[in-house]
A tleap script that builds the chain and sets N, CA, C and O, in Angstrom:
source leaprc.protein.ff14SB
mol = sequence {
  NMET SER ASP ASP ALA THR ARG PRO THR ALA
  GLN VAL THR LEU LEU GLY ARG GLN TYR VAL
  PHE ALA CYS ASN PRO GLY GLU GLU GLY LYS
  LEU GLU ARG ALA ALA ARG TYR LEU ASP ARG
  ALA MET GLN GLY ILE HIE THR GLN ASN LYS
  LEU LEU GLY SER GLU HIE VAL SER LEU MET
  ALA ALA LEU ASN ILE ALA HIE GLU LEU LEU
  GLU THR ILE ASP THR ARG ARG SER GLU ALA
  GLU GLN LEU SER ARG ILE SER GLU ARG LEU
  GLU GLN ALA MET THR SER ASN THR PRO GLY
  TYR ARG THR PRO ALA CASP
}
set mol.1.N position { 25.386 14.178 -25.427 }
set mol.1.CA position { 24.442 13.142 -25.774 }
set mol.1.C position { 24.163 12.305 -24.534 }
set mol.1.O position { 25.080 11.996 -23.774 }
set mol.2.N position { 22.925 11.942 -24.329 }
set mol.2.CA position { 22.573 11.176 -23.133 }
set mol.2.C position { 22.898 9.702 -23.337 }
set mol.2.O position { 22.988 9.226 -24.468 }
set mol.3.N position { 23.074 8.982 -22.223 }
set mol.3.CA position { 23.344 7.553 -22.286 }
set mol.3.C position { 22.181 6.798 -22.902 }
set mol.3.O position { 22.389 5.782 -23.566 }
set mol.4.N position { 20.941 7.281 -22.692 }
set mol.4.CA position { 19.772 6.598 -23.231 }
set mol.4.C position { 19.811 6.528 -24.749 }
set mol.4.O position { 19.309 5.566 -25.331 }
set mol.5.N position { 20.397 7.525 -25.402 }
set mol.5.CA position { 20.450 7.541 -26.860 }
set mol.5.C position { 21.395 6.469 -27.394 }
set mol.5.O position { 21.241 6.028 -28.533 }
set mol.6.N position { 22.373 6.042 -26.591 }
set mol.6.CA position { 23.337 5.046 -27.050 }
set mol.6.C position { 23.048 3.652 -26.508 }
set mol.6.O position { 23.703 2.689 -26.909 }
set mol.7.N position { 22.095 3.529 -25.620 }
set mol.7.CA position { 21.759 2.219 -25.060 }
set mol.7.C position { 21.017 1.386 -26.092 }
set mol.7.O position { 20.227 1.914 -26.874 }
set mol.8.N position { 21.273 0.077 -26.092 }
set mol.8.CA position { 20.534 -0.792 -26.998 }
set mol.8.C position { 19.048 -0.776 -26.659 }
set mol.8.O position { 18.654 -0.538 -25.517 }
set mol.9.N position { 18.249 -1.030 -27.662 }
set mol.9.CA position { 16.809 -1.100 -27.449 }
set mol.9.C position { 16.298 -2.433 -27.969 }
set mol.9.O position { 16.953 -3.109 -28.762 }
set mol.10.N position { 15.126 -2.785 -27.506 }
set mol.10.CA position { 14.450 -3.980 -28.002 }
set mol.10.C position { 12.996 -3.622 -28.222 }
set mol.10.O position { 12.381 -2.940 -27.403 }
set mol.11.N position { 12.459 -4.081 -29.320 }
set mol.11.CA position { 11.049 -3.864 -29.609 }
set mol.11.C position { 10.290 -5.095 -29.156 }
set mol.11.O position { 10.653 -6.219 -29.502 }
set mol.12.N position { 9.237 -4.884 -28.382 }
set mol.12.CA position { 8.429 -5.986 -27.878 }
set mol.12.C position { 6.962 -5.714 -28.185 }
set mol.12.O position { 6.556 -4.573 -28.409 }
set mol.13.N position { 6.184 -6.776 -28.189 }
set mol.13.CA position { 4.752 -6.668 -28.443 }
set mol.13.C position { 4.002 -7.125 -27.208 }
set mol.13.O position { 4.224 -8.227 -26.705 }
set mol.14.N position { 3.114 -6.275 -26.722 }
set mol.14.CA position { 2.261 -6.597 -25.577 }
set mol.14.C position { 0.823 -6.329 -25.985 }
set mol.14.O position { 0.473 -5.205 -26.344 }
set mol.15.N position { 0.003 -7.347 -25.933 }
set mol.15.CA position { -1.402 -7.262 -26.348 }
set mol.15.C position { -1.548 -6.642 -27.734 }
set mol.15.O position { -2.439 -5.827 -27.976 }
set mol.16.N position { -0.662 -7.041 -28.630 }
set mol.16.CA position { -0.750 -6.581 -30.002 }
set mol.16.C position { -0.185 -5.198 -30.282 }
set mol.16.O position { -0.209 -4.745 -31.426 }
set mol.17.N position { 0.319 -4.523 -29.268 }
set mol.17.CA position { 0.898 -3.187 -29.450 }
set mol.17.C position { 2.410 -3.270 -29.334 }
set mol.17.O position { 2.947 -3.995 -28.497 }
set mol.18.N position { 3.084 -2.516 -30.187 }
set mol.18.CA position { 4.548 -2.500 -30.208 }
set mol.18.C position { 5.083 -1.444 -29.230 }
set mol.18.O position { 4.565 -0.330 -29.147 }
set mol.19.N position { 6.121 -1.822 -28.502 }
set mol.19.CA position { 6.804 -0.915 -27.580 }
set mol.19.C position { 8.298 -1.072 -27.786 }
set mol.19.O position { 8.778 -2.161 -28.100 }
set mol.20.N position { 9.030 0.012 -27.610 }
set mol.20.CA position { 10.486 -0.036 -27.674 }
set mol.20.C position { 11.020 0.361 -26.304 }
set mol.20.O position { 10.660 1.405 -25.760 }
set mol.21.N position { 11.889 -0.494 -25.752 }
set mol.21.CA position { 12.467 -0.234 -24.438 }
set mol.21.C position { 13.983 -0.206 -24.547 }
set mol.21.O position { 14.576 -0.993 -25.286 }
set mol.22.N position { 14.597 0.694 -23.815 }
set mol.22.CA position { 16.053 0.709 -23.696 }
set mol.22.C position { 16.446 -0.361 -22.681 }
set mol.22.O position { 15.703 -0.650 -21.743 }
set mol.23.N position { 17.613 -0.936 -22.884 }
set mol.23.CA position { 18.100 -1.931 -21.934 }
set mol.23.C position { 19.625 -1.924 -21.940 }
set mol.23.O position { 20.254 -1.345 -22.826 }
set mol.24.N position { 20.192 -2.561 -20.959 }
set mol.24.CA position { 21.651 -2.633 -20.862 }
set mol.24.C position { 22.215 -3.471 -22.001 }
set mol.24.O position { 21.548 -4.388 -22.480 }
set mol.25.N position { 23.420 -3.174 -22.435 }
set mol.25.CA position { 24.042 -3.966 -23.507 }
set mol.25.C position { 24.064 -5.447 -23.154 }
set mol.25.O position { 24.423 -5.822 -22.038 }
set mol.26.N position { 23.683 -6.274 -24.097 }
set mol.26.CA position { 23.679 -7.713 -23.885 }
set mol.26.C position { 22.433 -8.246 -23.195 }
set mol.26.O position { 22.280 -9.459 -23.053 }
set mol.27.N position { 21.543 -7.364 -22.765 }
set mol.27.CA position { 20.349 -7.779 -22.029 }
set mol.27.C position { 19.093 -7.821 -22.906 }
set mol.27.O position { 17.997 -8.078 -22.406 }
set mol.28.N position { 19.247 -7.573 -24.191 }
set mol.28.CA position { 18.086 -7.509 -25.080 }
set mol.28.C position { 17.281 -8.817 -25.060 }
set mol.28.O position { 16.051 -8.797 -25.008 }
set mol.29.N position { 17.973 -9.927 -25.102 }
set mol.29.CA position { 17.295 -11.223 -25.091 }
set mol.29.C position { 16.484 -11.445 -23.826 }
set mol.29.O position { 15.381 -11.989 -23.869 }
set mol.30.N position { 17.038 -11.019 -22.704 }
set mol.30.CA position { 16.316 -11.168 -21.435 }
set mol.30.C position { 15.071 -10.288 -21.406 }
set mol.30.O position { 14.022 -10.695 -20.906 }
set mol.31.N position { 15.197 -9.078 -21.947 }
set mol.31.CA position { 14.035 -8.186 -22.023 }
set mol.31.C position { 12.960 -8.793 -22.915 }
set mol.31.O position { 11.779 -8.774 -22.570 }
set mol.32.N position { 13.363 -9.325 -24.047 }
set mol.32.CA position { 12.400 -9.932 -24.965 }
set mol.32.C position { 11.737 -11.157 -24.334 }
set mol.32.O position { 10.538 -11.373 -24.510 }
set mol.33.N position { 12.501 -11.946 -23.610 }
set mol.33.CA position { 11.934 -13.119 -22.920 }
set mol.33.C position { 10.920 -12.689 -21.863 }
set mol.33.O position { 9.837 -13.266 -21.760 }
set mol.34.N position { 11.275 -11.679 -21.086 }
set mol.34.CA position { 10.348 -11.167 -20.070 }
set mol.34.C position { 9.084 -10.620 -20.722 }
set mol.34.O position { 7.983 -10.812 -20.208 }
set mol.35.N position { 9.242 -9.942 -21.846 }
set mol.35.CA position { 8.083 -9.379 -22.549 }
set mol.35.C position { 7.173 -10.491 -23.068 }
set mol.35.O position { 5.949 -10.367 -23.009 }
set mol.36.N position { 7.758 -11.573 -23.575 }
set mol.36.CA position { 6.939 -12.705 -24.040 }
set mol.36.C position { 6.157 -13.312 -22.879 }
set mol.36.O position { 4.986 -13.660 -23.027 }
set mol.37.N position { 6.807 -13.437 -21.733 }
set mol.37.CA position { 6.144 -13.987 -20.551 }
set mol.37.C position { 4.986 -13.086 -20.127 }
set mol.37.O position { 3.883 -13.557 -19.850 }
set mol.38.N position { 5.258 -11.783 -20.082 }
set mol.38.CA position { 4.220 -10.821 -19.712 }
set mol.38.C position { 3.087 -10.838 -20.730 }
set mol.38.O position { 1.916 -10.800 -20.354 }
set mol.39.N position { 3.425 -10.894 -22.011 }
set mol.39.CA position { 2.394 -10.904 -23.044 }
set mol.39.C position { 1.498 -12.128 -22.907 }
set mol.39.O position { 0.281 -12.018 -23.054 }
set mol.40.N position { 2.078 -13.294 -22.628 }
set mol.40.CA position { 1.255 -14.501 -22.431 }
set mol.40.C position { 0.312 -14.324 -21.248 }
set mol.40.O position { -0.856 -14.708 -21.316 }
set mol.41.N position { 0.818 -13.744 -20.166 }
set mol.41.CA position { -0.025 -13.509 -18.993 }
set mol.41.C position { -1.148 -12.529 -19.336 }
set mol.41.O position { -2.299 -12.739 -18.954 }
set mol.42.N position { -0.813 -11.476 -20.048 }
set mol.42.CA position { -1.813 -10.488 -20.430 }
set mol.42.C position { -2.840 -11.083 -21.398 }
set mol.42.O position { -4.037 -10.821 -21.276 }
set mol.43.N position { -2.370 -11.883 -22.359 }
set mol.43.CA position { -3.284 -12.508 -23.315 }
set mol.43.C position { -4.271 -13.427 -22.598 }
set mol.43.O position { -5.455 -13.456 -22.932 }
set mol.44.N position { -3.777 -14.177 -21.610 }
set mol.44.CA position { -4.657 -15.070 -20.856 }
set mol.44.C position { -5.750 -14.312 -20.126 }
set mol.44.O position { -6.906 -14.735 -20.123 }
set mol.45.N position { -5.400 -13.215 -19.518 }
set mol.45.CA position { -6.391 -12.396 -18.802 }
set mol.45.C position { -7.356 -11.759 -19.792 }
set mol.45.O position { -8.565 -11.743 -19.564 }
set mol.46.N position { -6.824 -11.239 -20.882 }
set mol.46.CA position { -7.659 -10.590 -21.895 }
set mol.46.C position { -8.652 -11.588 -22.510 }
set mol.46.O position { -9.798 -11.237 -22.790 }
set mol.47.N position { -8.205 -12.820 -22.714 }
set mol.47.CA position { -9.077 -13.854 -23.278 }
set mol.47.C position { -10.242 -14.154 -22.342 }
set mol.47.O position { -11.362 -14.398 -22.792 }
set mol.48.N position { -9.976 -14.136 -21.048 }
set mol.48.CA position { -11.021 -14.432 -20.065 }
set mol.48.C position { -12.035 -13.312 -19.946 }
set mol.48.O position { -13.203 -13.569 -19.653 }
set mol.49.N position { -11.614 -12.069 -20.166 }
set mol.49.CA position { -12.527 -10.937 -20.030 }
set mol.49.C position { -12.129 -9.848 -21.021 }
set mol.49.O position { -11.287 -9.001 -20.722 }
set mol.50.N position { -12.729 -9.879 -22.179 }
set mol.50.CA position { -12.392 -8.938 -23.247 }
set mol.50.C position { -12.874 -7.522 -22.962 }
set mol.50.O position { -12.530 -6.597 -23.698 }
set mol.51.N position { -13.660 -7.335 -21.912 }
set mol.51.CA position { -14.160 -5.998 -21.589 }
set mol.51.C position { -13.158 -5.175 -20.785 }
set mol.51.O position { -13.313 -3.960 -20.659 }
set mol.52.N position { -12.141 -5.821 -20.246 }
set mol.52.CA position { -11.148 -5.105 -19.450 }
set mol.52.C position { -10.250 -4.271 -20.356 }
set mol.52.O position { -9.876 -4.707 -21.445 }
set mol.53.N position { -9.911 -3.082 -19.903 }
set mol.53.CA position { -8.973 -2.242 -20.635 }
set mol.53.C position { -7.557 -2.755 -20.476 }
set mol.53.O position { -7.265 -3.540 -19.574 }
set mol.54.N position { -6.678 -2.304 -21.362 }
set mol.54.CA position { -5.302 -2.807 -21.343 }
set mol.54.C position { -4.587 -2.445 -20.037 }
set mol.54.O position { -3.743 -3.209 -19.570 }
set mol.55.N position { -4.911 -1.297 -19.445 }
set mol.55.CA position { -4.280 -0.933 -18.173 }
set mol.55.C position { -4.676 -1.920 -17.079 }
set mol.55.O position { -3.831 -2.361 -16.300 }
set mol.56.N position { -5.947 -2.263 -17.022 }
set mol.56.CA position { -6.431 -3.215 -16.020 }
set mol.56.C position { -5.803 -4.589 -16.262 }
set mol.56.O position { -5.380 -5.257 -15.319 }
set mol.57.N position { -5.745 -5.007 -17.524 }
set mol.57.CA position { -5.120 -6.288 -17.869 }
set mol.57.C position { -3.654 -6.280 -17.438 }
set mol.57.O position { -3.159 -7.264 -16.887 }
set mol.58.N position { -2.967 -5.176 -17.689 }
set mol.58.CA position { -1.548 -5.062 -17.316 }
set mol.58.C position { -1.364 -5.186 -15.809 }
set mol.58.O position { -0.469 -5.888 -15.338 }
set mol.59.N position { -2.218 -4.500 -15.061 }
set mol.59.CA position { -2.103 -4.557 -13.601 }
set mol.59.C position { -2.398 -5.958 -13.067 }
set mol.59.O position { -1.709 -6.445 -12.171 }
set mol.60.N position { -3.411 -6.594 -13.616 }
set mol.60.CA position { -3.733 -7.954 -13.173 }
set mol.60.C position { -2.589 -8.914 -13.504 }
set mol.60.O position { -2.245 -9.771 -12.690 }
set mol.61.N position { -2.002 -8.777 -14.683 }
set mol.61.CA position { -0.869 -9.627 -15.058 }
set mol.61.C position { 0.311 -9.381 -14.126 }
set mol.61.O position { 0.969 -10.323 -13.686 }
set mol.62.N position { 0.578 -8.106 -13.827 }
set mol.62.CA position { 1.680 -7.776 -12.920 }
set mol.62.C position { 1.455 -8.380 -11.541 }
set mol.62.O position { 2.385 -8.911 -10.933 }
set mol.63.N position { 0.225 -8.302 -11.047 }
set mol.63.CA position { -0.069 -8.897 -9.736 }
set mol.63.C position { 0.078 -10.414 -9.770 }
set mol.63.O position { 0.608 -11.004 -8.829 }
set mol.64.N position { -0.382 -11.048 -10.838 }
set mol.64.CA position { -0.240 -12.496 -10.946 }
set mol.64.C position { 1.228 -12.915 -10.996 }
set mol.64.O position { 1.623 -13.893 -10.362 }
set mol.65.N position { 2.026 -12.173 -11.748 }
set mol.65.CA position { 3.454 -12.495 -11.855 }
set mol.65.C position { 4.159 -12.232 -10.519 }
set mol.65.O position { 5.032 -13.003 -10.121 }
set mol.66.N position { 3.788 -11.158 -9.828 }
set mol.66.CA position { 4.365 -10.886 -8.507 }
set mol.66.C position { 4.010 -12.017 -7.542 }
set mol.66.O position { 4.839 -12.438 -6.735 }
set mol.67.N position { 2.787 -12.497 -7.631 }
set mol.67.CA position { 2.361 -13.617 -6.781 }
set mol.67.C position { 3.191 -14.865 -7.090 }
set mol.67.O position { 3.655 -15.540 -6.171 }
set mol.68.N position { 3.382 -15.176 -8.374 }
set mol.68.CA position { 4.213 -16.315 -8.766 }
set mol.68.C position { 5.627 -16.175 -8.207 }
set mol.68.O position { 6.195 -17.129 -7.677 }
set mol.69.N position { 6.180 -14.983 -8.333 }
set mol.69.CA position { 7.536 -14.733 -7.845 }
set mol.69.C position { 7.620 -14.953 -6.335 }
set mol.69.O position { 8.538 -15.618 -5.855 }
set mol.70.N position { 6.674 -14.403 -5.594 }
set mol.70.CA position { 6.688 -14.549 -4.137 }
set mol.70.C position { 6.501 -16.005 -3.717 }
set mol.70.O position { 7.122 -16.457 -2.755 }
set mol.71.N position { 5.649 -16.739 -4.432 }
set mol.71.CA position { 5.478 -18.163 -4.135 }
set mol.71.C position { 6.785 -18.915 -4.373 }
set mol.71.O position { 7.156 -19.785 -3.584 }
set mol.72.N position { 7.475 -18.587 -5.445 }
set mol.72.CA position { 8.757 -19.224 -5.752 }
set mol.72.C position { 9.797 -18.897 -4.689 }
set mol.72.O position { 10.543 -19.772 -4.252 }
set mol.73.N position { 9.843 -17.636 -4.277 }
set mol.73.CA position { 10.787 -17.231 -3.225 }
set mol.73.C position { 10.492 -17.981 -1.938 }
set mol.73.O position { 11.411 -18.477 -1.286 }
set mol.74.N position { 9.207 -18.070 -1.560 }
set mol.74.CA position { 8.838 -18.790 -0.342 }
set mol.74.C position { 9.226 -20.264 -0.432 }
set mol.74.O position { 9.733 -20.835 0.533 }
set mol.75.N position { 8.989 -20.874 -1.584 }
set mol.75.CA position { 9.330 -22.287 -1.771 }
set mol.75.C position { 10.827 -22.499 -1.658 }
set mol.75.O position { 11.278 -23.428 -0.988 }
set mol.76.N position { 11.597 -21.642 -2.311 }
set mol.76.CA position { 13.069 -21.765 -2.237 }
set mol.76.C position { 13.572 -21.561 -0.817 }
set mol.76.O position { 14.474 -22.269 -0.369 }
set mol.77.N position { 12.999 -20.605 -0.111 }
set mol.77.CA position { 13.402 -20.361 1.270 }
set mol.77.C position { 13.106 -21.591 2.124 }
set mol.77.O position { 13.937 -22.009 2.931 }
set mol.78.N position { 11.919 -22.165 1.942 }
set mol.78.CA position { 11.543 -23.357 2.697 }
set mol.78.C position { 12.468 -24.522 2.371 }
set mol.78.O position { 12.891 -25.252 3.266 }
set mol.79.N position { 12.784 -24.696 1.086 }
set mol.79.CA position { 13.694 -25.771 0.687 }
set mol.79.C position { 15.090 -25.558 1.247 }
set mol.79.O position { 15.747 -26.519 1.649 }
set mol.80.N position { 15.549 -24.321 1.280 }
set mol.80.CA position { 16.870 -24.024 1.844 }
set mol.80.C position { 16.893 -24.326 3.337 }
set mol.80.O position { 17.884 -24.847 3.848 }
set mol.81.N position { 15.812 -24.003 4.040 }
set mol.81.CA position { 15.738 -24.305 5.473 }
set mol.81.C position { 15.726 -25.804 5.703 }
set mol.81.O position { 16.381 -26.297 6.621 }
set mol.82.N position { 14.979 -26.542 4.867 }
set mol.82.CA position { 14.955 -27.996 4.983 }
set mol.82.C position { 16.339 -28.582 4.750 }
set mol.82.O position { 16.784 -29.457 5.493 }
set mol.83.N position { 17.012 -28.102 3.724 }
set mol.83.CA position { 18.357 -28.577 3.417 }
set mol.83.C position { 19.314 -28.285 4.560 }
set mol.83.O position { 20.171 -29.108 4.882 }
set mol.84.N position { 19.173 -27.125 5.170 }
set mol.84.CA position { 20.023 -26.760 6.301 }
set mol.84.C position { 19.779 -27.709 7.481 }
set mol.84.O position { 20.724 -28.156 8.130 }
set mol.85.N position { 18.515 -28.007 7.748 }
set mol.85.CA position { 18.200 -28.935 8.849 }
set mol.85.C position { 18.751 -30.331 8.568 }
set mol.85.O position { 19.290 -30.980 9.464 }
set mol.86.N position { 18.616 -30.789 7.331 }
set mol.86.CA position { 19.152 -32.106 6.964 }
set mol.86.C position { 20.670 -32.115 7.109 }
set mol.86.O position { 21.243 -33.083 7.609 }
set mol.87.N position { 21.317 -31.046 6.675 }
set mol.87.CA position { 22.766 -30.943 6.790 }
set mol.87.C position { 23.194 -30.975 8.254 }
set mol.87.O position { 24.166 -31.644 8.604 }
set mol.88.N position { 22.477 -30.258 9.103 }
set mol.88.CA position { 22.792 -30.258 10.536 }
set mol.88.C position { 22.637 -31.654 11.123 }
set mol.88.O position { 23.475 -32.101 11.905 }
set mol.89.N position { 21.552 -32.347 10.741 }
set mol.89.CA position { 21.326 -33.705 11.250 }
set mol.89.C position { 22.415 -34.644 10.766 }
set mol.89.O position { 22.881 -35.496 11.521 }
set mol.90.N position { 22.822 -34.496 9.522 }
set mol.90.CA position { 23.891 -35.331 8.978 }
set mol.90.C position { 25.198 -35.083 9.716 }
set mol.90.O position { 25.913 -36.021 10.071 }
set mol.91.N position { 25.500 -33.813 9.942 }
set mol.91.CA position { 26.722 -33.464 10.666 }
set mol.91.C position { 26.691 -34.039 12.078 }
set mol.91.O position { 27.697 -34.565 12.556 }
set mol.92.N position { 25.533 -33.942 12.755 }
set mol.92.CA position { 25.403 -34.509 14.099 }
set mol.92.C position { 25.577 -36.026 14.072 }
set mol.92.O position { 26.243 -36.591 14.939 }
set mol.93.N position { 24.984 -36.681 13.085 }
set mol.93.CA position { 25.091 -38.135 12.981 }
set mol.93.C position { 26.526 -38.556 12.725 }
set mol.93.O position { 27.002 -39.546 13.281 }
set mol.94.N position { 27.210 -37.803 11.885 }
set mol.94.CA position { 28.593 -38.158 11.576 }
set mol.94.C position { 29.502 -37.968 12.788 }
set mol.94.O position { 30.392 -38.786 13.023 }
set mol.95.N position { 29.295 -36.922 13.546 }
set mol.95.CA position { 30.169 -36.670 14.692 }
set mol.95.C position { 29.827 -37.555 15.876 }
set mol.95.O position { 30.713 -37.884 16.665 }
set mol.96.N position { 28.557 -37.955 16.027 }
set mol.96.CA position { 28.189 -38.751 17.200 }
set mol.96.C position { 28.306 -40.253 16.952 }
set mol.96.O position { 28.447 -41.012 17.911 }
set mol.97.N position { 28.252 -40.704 15.716 }
set mol.97.CA position { 28.256 -42.142 15.433 }
set mol.97.C position { 29.558 -42.653 14.836 }
set mol.97.O position { 29.689 -43.854 14.602 }
set mol.98.N position { 30.497 -41.803 14.590 }
set mol.98.CA position { 31.749 -42.231 13.986 }
set mol.98.C position { 32.867 -42.105 15.013 }
set mol.98.O position { 33.321 -40.999 15.307 }
set mol.99.N position { 33.315 -43.248 15.564 }
set mol.99.CA position { 34.400 -43.175 16.544 }
set mol.99.C position { 35.655 -42.575 15.914 }
set mol.99.O position { 36.086 -42.980 14.834 }
set mol.100.N position { 36.210 -41.632 16.597 }
set mol.100.CA position { 37.428 -40.997 16.128 }
set mol.100.C position { 37.237 -39.980 15.008 }
set mol.100.O position { 38.204 -39.382 14.535 }
set mol.101.N position { 35.991 -39.786 14.584 }
set mol.101.CA position { 35.750 -38.812 13.516 }
set mol.101.C position { 35.975 -37.422 14.045 }
set mol.101.O position { 35.501 -37.065 15.123 }
set mol.102.N position { 36.691 -36.653 13.288 }
set mol.102.CA position { 36.919 -35.260 13.648 }
set mol.102.C position { 36.535 -34.402 12.458 }
set mol.102.O position { 36.801 -34.757 11.310 }
set mol.103.N position { 35.919 -33.290 12.737 }
set mol.103.CA position { 35.576 -32.371 11.646 }
set mol.103.C position { 36.851 -31.731 11.124 }
set mol.103.O position { 37.845 -31.661 11.848 }
set mol.104.N position { 36.841 -31.267 9.890 }
set mol.104.CA position { 38.040 -30.633 9.332 }
set mol.104.C position { 38.556 -29.468 10.159 }
set mol.104.O position { 39.743 -29.148 10.087 }
set mol.105.N position { 37.705 -28.828 10.937 }
set mol.105.CA position { 38.141 -27.697 11.758 }
set mol.105.C position { 38.899 -28.137 12.988 }
set mol.105.O position { 39.589 -27.335 13.617 }
set mol.106.N position { 38.774 -29.442 13.349 }
set mol.106.CA position { 39.462 -29.944 14.551 }
set mol.106.C position { 40.948 -30.047 14.363 }
set mol.106.O position { 41.660 -30.452 15.282 }
savepdb mol mol.pdb
quit
């Protein structure tokens, strides 16, 4: 028997159509949440242009979600760099302005 036959599944609805997907044990809720997010994105695109086929709507939704993800990654990276610079400045201020201050490594 294959592993796919014993893996949990979740039924999701995308643009009014039902799909069943296999997923890792305990991950059903995450799959359903992702499907709801995708369905909302697809519904928004479909509402704007009802002439588009479901494949085109799916691709546009995927591109929009990929764009959101990349924007989030870029923002987090920028924030991490800012935090690193602030931390470096704080460390420099503490070592240069505190007489007798020694870092824990000293």
